[in-house]
N, C-alpha and C positions, 0 to 999 in steps of 0.2 A: 500722212509726217511719214521720214526721212528714217531710215531705218539706221543711221550713220546716230544721230542723239541719242535714239534708246538705245545703241551698242558703249554708246559714250558713259551714260544713267550708272547701264548692268555693273559696267567695269567699276566706274567708281565707287555707288555702294558694296561693292565683293571685297574690293581695296579698305573700305574705310569698313566694311566688320572686320577682314579678315588681322589686319589693323589695328581693333580696337580689341579680338582679345587675344594677339602679341603681347600689347602693352597692360596686359587686364594679367596673363601668367605668371609678369614679374611685381605685380601688387606683393605686400605683405599676406599671411593666407588670414591672418586676423581684420584684414578690411573686407577681404569680398565669401570670408564666409557668414551664408544666410541659411537659413531651414528651409527644408527640402519638404513636398507634402505631405511629406509621412508625417513632417515634421510639424508642422503646422495641423495635421490630424490629429496628432496625440491632443489635440487638442486648446491651439494654440495661447492663453491665459494662463492656464495649467503648466502644458510641456514649457511653456515662457522663464515662468520662476525656477518650474521643477529639476529643468533645464544645468542651475545652476545649484542648489539647492540640496539634490538627488538626484544626480544626472542616471545610474544606475538602471530606476525603473521607466525613464525614456524612453532610453536603449531594447529594456528589455519587450518595452509595449511597443516601440517599430520597428522588432524582429517578430511580434506576436500575426496572427491570422484572424486578431483583433481589428489589428492596426490594418493589412490586405483587405477586411471586410469592412471598410467606417466606421468599428465599433468604436465610441467615445469611451474619453476617463466618465463624463459626466455620466454616464448610459448605465456604467456599473457604480460609479459610487455613490451614487440619486439614492435616497434612503427607502427601506422597501418599509411595510406596516408591520410595528411593531417594535422600529430604530431607534433610535437619538439622534434625530437631526442636530446637527452644526451648524456656523455659518463657518464660511473658510474664504476668509479675502470675497469676499462677493458672494461667494458659492455658496444653493445648500446643500451640505452630503453629509453620509451618514459615518456617525464618529466610531463605527467598529459595521466593515463586512464583513458577512455571512454567503453561507452558503444561500439563503435564502435573493441575492443578487446576484447569484450566477444563475435559481433555479425561473428569475426574470424570463429568462431565456430560455433555457435548460430544462427547462420542467417534465419531459420525459427521462433526463439522466438520473435528475435530483430523484424520484418517486422513485428509480430502479434502485440506484444508491440507496434510498432509506430502507428498501425489505432487506438489505443485506447485514455482514455482520459488521463487516464497516463502519456500521452506522451507530445507531444507539449500542447497539452490543459492545462494542469494543468502548468506549468507555465504562459504562457495564460494569466488565471486568475486572476492572480494577477498584470504581467509586461504587457502585450500587447502584443502584433507582433514586439515591437520596435529589439528587441534578435534574427530573423524570417529572414531566406533568401524566395523569394517571392517563389524559388520551395518549403521551409518546408511553408510555409502559405496554397497553392498552394492542398498539400500533405493533411495537418489537415482539410483544408474547406472543400476535397470531405463526411469527417466521420463524419467531426460535422460542421455543415454549422455554422459560428458567434463564435464558442467556440477562434478559434487564431486571429482573426479581429474583432478586438471586444478594447472598451479602456480599459487602465489597471484599477481596483481595485479601488474604491475611496474611498474605509471606509479607507484603508492602503495608499495611498495616504495622509489623513486625519492624519493616528497614525504618519507616519512616518518613516525616510531612518529605525531607532532605533529598531522600530521594525518588518518593512521589510525584514531587513536582516535577525533577530538573530527571527525572528516569523512563518512572513509566508510562503518564501523562504525554511525555513528548510525540511517545504512538499513537496513546492508544484517546488526546484526545480528536483525532478523526472525526473520531463519534462523539465527539463533546456536544449536550445542549445548548442552544442558542438564545438569549435573554427572547430574544425576535420569536420560538417558536421554531427555527429550524433547526435542523442536527449539522455538524461538524461544519467542516469546510472542505472546498474540492481544490486548493493552491495546497495542499500534504501533498496528492500528485500534480499537479499543475503548477504549481508556481504562481505568484500574483500576478507579474507581471508579462511573463510570457508567454501564460496561459498556452503550456505548448500540451499537444497530444505528442508530440514525439520525445517528452521528454517519461510524461506517462506510458509510456513505448521499454523504455530503457530499464532494465533491470538490477538498475544501479540502485533509480528511487523508489523501484515494491524494497530491493535489501535496505533502506532505510533502517524498517523495520523489520520485518523478515528476515532476519539474521541471528546469528548466534543458537548455544545451543540448546531451546532452549524449541527455536524453530526456525535450524539452519537453511529456509531456502534458497538464498542466495548463492549461498556459497557449493549447494547441491549443485544448482543452474549449474556455477562459474566445472562442477567439476563437471556434468553431465557431456554427454556430444552436440545436444542442441547448445548449451555454453559456450563450444571451443567453437562450436562452426562461428557463432554468431559473435564472436571477439574477431574473428579471422577472417569476415567476411560484414561487419556491419555497411564497412562505409562506400559501401557500395549498395546498400538500402534505402528505399527511399519511410525511415520511420516517421515522419510528416503526411502522410494520404492521408487521405480520408476516411474514417473510419465503415460510412457504407458504401464504397467503391474499392474498401480495401481490397489487394490479390497479389497470389508467392510471387510475382516478378515484382512488389514493394517490395513484398516481406518473404524471402523463403525458410529463412530460416525462425524460431518461434519464439517472442519471450513471453515475461509471467502475462501481459496484457493480449497478444493474443490467441494465446488458451485459456484465461480466464474471460475476460472481455469481448474481446475482434470479434467484428462480421465479413472474417475473412471469405470470401466469395462468395456471397452471400448470406453469410449463418447470417444469425439474429445478431446487431451489437446489443452490450448490457451494462450497466454499471449494477450489476448486484456479482460480486464476485462470488457465491457464492453455489450459484442458479448450476453449475459444469461440476459437482464436487458430487461425491457415490459415498464417503466417508466422512465422522467425525475424527480427524486424524489428531487432532489436542486432546479428544479425552484421555483417560488413566487408560480402558481398558477400551478400546472406538466403535461404534455401533457402526450400522450404517443410517445413513439421514432420510428422511421419510420419500424419496421422492432420488432416490436410491436410481433408482433404474433412468428416469427420464438425467438425472444428474448423470448418470453416466453414456448414453447417449447422445448428449450434446456436447461431451471433453469429446465425443469419438467422429463427430463428425470435422472437429479437427484434426485430430487424426488423420480420418484417411487423405487429407492433401499430400499426406508426403507419405505414408505407410501403411503395404494392406490392410488387411481385415483380418488373415490370421499370422501375423503378428504384432498387431494393436491382444489380436484376444491373447494369447503369447507372455507380451506384456503384463496385461492387467490378471489374469491370474495367478505372473510373479507374485505382485504386487501385493495381493490379498493372498496371499500363501504367506506374506514379510506378517502383515496385520492382523493374520492369526496367529500365528509364530511368534506374537509380540503380545497379541493380549495374553496367549500360555500361558505365559511369563509373567507376565505384569499379575496377571489372578491369581497366580503361585504364592507373589511377595503378596497382594496385599493379606487374601486369604492368612500367612504368619504375621502378618500386622494386625488382624483382627484377634490371631490367639491369642499375641498378647497382651491386650487390651480386654479382653475377656479373663487372663487372666489376673489380671489389675498388676503389670507388670509395667504398661505404660495407661498414661492419662489419654483421655480422645480430644485434649487439645491440641489443636495442630502445633507442630514447630515448641515445643516444646521441654524436647528431649535428641540430642546426638541424633539418633537411628531415622526420626523423621525425616530428618533434611538430606540421610543414605536412601528413603524410600522416596522420597521426592524428585530427587536425580538419578532415580533408576528406571521411573516411568515420566516423570514433565521432557528431561533431556533429554537422556538415552532409545526412551521407551519413543518417545518421535521421532527425534535423528529417524530411527530406523522403518520409522512408515511413510514419514515425507520423502526418504531416502529410495524404499521401491518404487513410491508413485511417480519420481526425478528423472527417475535412472541415475543413482550415488551412488555406484556402489560402494566403495568406500566406504558411503557416509550409514549401506547396511548394515555391514561388517564391523569393521574396526570401532569407525563413532558413534557405532547403534549396538550390535548383537552378542560385542564382545566383553562392552562396558556394560551390560544389564550382566549379562550373567558373572562377572568379578561385583557387579551391585551388590547380585543376589545371592553369593558364598559372600560376600558382609555380611549380609542383614541376618542371614542364616547365623556364623558367628555372632555373632550381635546376639543373636534371639537368644543363643545355646551361653553366653556368659551371664544374660538376666535372672535369666532359669537358673545356676550352677549360683549363684547369689543368690537367690532366691531359697531351695534349701541346704546350702551356706548358713544365713541366716535362720532358718526354722533350726537349723542344727544347734546350732549358740544358742538360739531361746531355751533351747529344752534342755539343758543339762545346766 
């Protein structure tokens, strides 16, 4: 075969391909827009409809690690044991997805989460134990005694159903029991269709619930050096890095997840957000956790990626001083309230008198704020939003106590005349 015919064939074929590309570029986009491989992998039939009906979920899925790994819609939506199946345009899917669906692939992560206060204790903090099975209560109580088998939140009950359903439960349903026997929902942190590690590592995700006067972690984080550095530099981070191979090159500045969950440079990855904690900071008078020493060592392993041992010891010493000082002031207020009850000037019922709310503000808002500020590097929250407010509320508490006692004496004198 001579070279000339082959050469002419190649030239003509190339010209035809180039011509087709040029001509095609002038066609309306609506005529040439076809599903790419990621769209097809969004499982053909599902994406075909949902691209028209709920297009955002397809876009979110296409950006996800699940799409990258070839996980299909049906992999997540197929019914698990105990779930209510339904026929959906020729496919049998679960009517309601729960953490049980995630557990089918992420069993270790679910087991860790189930041991944490994000699980059953979170829901019980508002609703008490009524929604749980005896097995669920027994499981949670072995890790968090008294955290599930407890009375419903008295303040929430006073505020009413609207406050509970549209307020309290929107955060506390991270630990709500499901009809299939599982607890909670993974989508509270990872979102439903993007299933994003990056989202779970972003401070604002935790800040959806960990904010406000009674647990102002997100505000404290933003004030702290960690938060300032994160907001200045986060565009350079690899927030989507695999947790099992995460390094300080990916995350040179910590977020909430870095300290409480991540496996930074060989550390154990965990979904039990209580593993690295050493105090019950949410208590009026904070006690050490049962695994106090172990929790501190685990947390300090993360600190050591950036800080020296002397600076870490100094930081913890100062934070523990904040806890002790706060405990002392709250104890003084508690003793005053108890003395008023003993003198029959107050009833033992919660929140039936104005002074009850004042005492609640003292420990639940400002006491917690000071303690969290101490452990998270938020100086302003330790002092102005913490100790100053505690002292101011304590002074007012004493004034109201004196007023109650003065009124009692006046009433007795009047009755004796």
